[in-house]
N, C-alpha and C positions, 0 to 999 in steps of 0.2 A: 256787421263786424263789431260795432259798439256793444251790442247785446252779448256777444260771446266773450268779449274782453271783460265786461262787467261780471258776467257769470263766473269767469275764471278768477277774478279778484275775490269774489264772494266765497268761492269754494276754497281757494288757497287760505283765506283768513279763517274759515270755519275749521279746516282740518289741520291748521298750524304747520303743515308740512307740504311743500309744493309738489310732492309726489305721493301725497297721502291718500288718494282715492281715485278710483277709475273715472269718476266724472270730471276730474281735472284733465285727464287724458282726452276725454271726449271734447272738452273745450279747445284744447290744443289742436286736435284733429280738425274740428270745424273751422277754426281760425286758419289753419294751413290750407284748407280747400278754398277759402276766400282769397288768401294771398296768391294762390296758384291762378285763380281766375282773373286776378288783377295784375298778373305778370310780375309779382314780387317774389322771384324765385328764391333768393337767399332766406327771406323770412318764412316762406312756405317750407323750405327744407328744414329750417330750425324747428318750426312748430311740429312738423311730422316726426322729427327725431325725438322731440320731447314726448309726444304722444306714444311713440313706440317704447321709449325707455320706461315711462310710467306704467303703461299697460303690462309690459314684461315684468316689472317689479311687483305689480299688484296681482296679476293673474297667472304668471308663469309663462315660459316661452312656448309651450305647446297648447295654447288656447286659440279659439277662433278669433276673438277680438284682436289678439296680437298678430295673427296671420293676416287679417284684413288691413291693418295699418302697415304691416310689412309689405304687402302687395302694393298698396298705394305709394309707399315710400320708394320702392324700386321702380314702379311705373314713372314716378316723377323724375327719378334720377336718369332713367332711360330717355325720357322726353328732353332732358337738358342736353343730351349728347347727340340727339338726332336732328 
């Protein structure tokens, strides 16, 4: 977790915009997976939402990376209600 958070800080500083590059979304995505595994649902949901928003902004809504995060986001939401 610490490695991904450090990578996120470095990338956010490098691109000066917290939504400035797809690699920032990758960090949020990986952080979300760790939060999910450690049963921190609210933080996982927030990180997946950030990843989805950034990838959508950077790549457009009809891209495979956006679809992958969307799938994981909806799987996560479904798991919360089951």
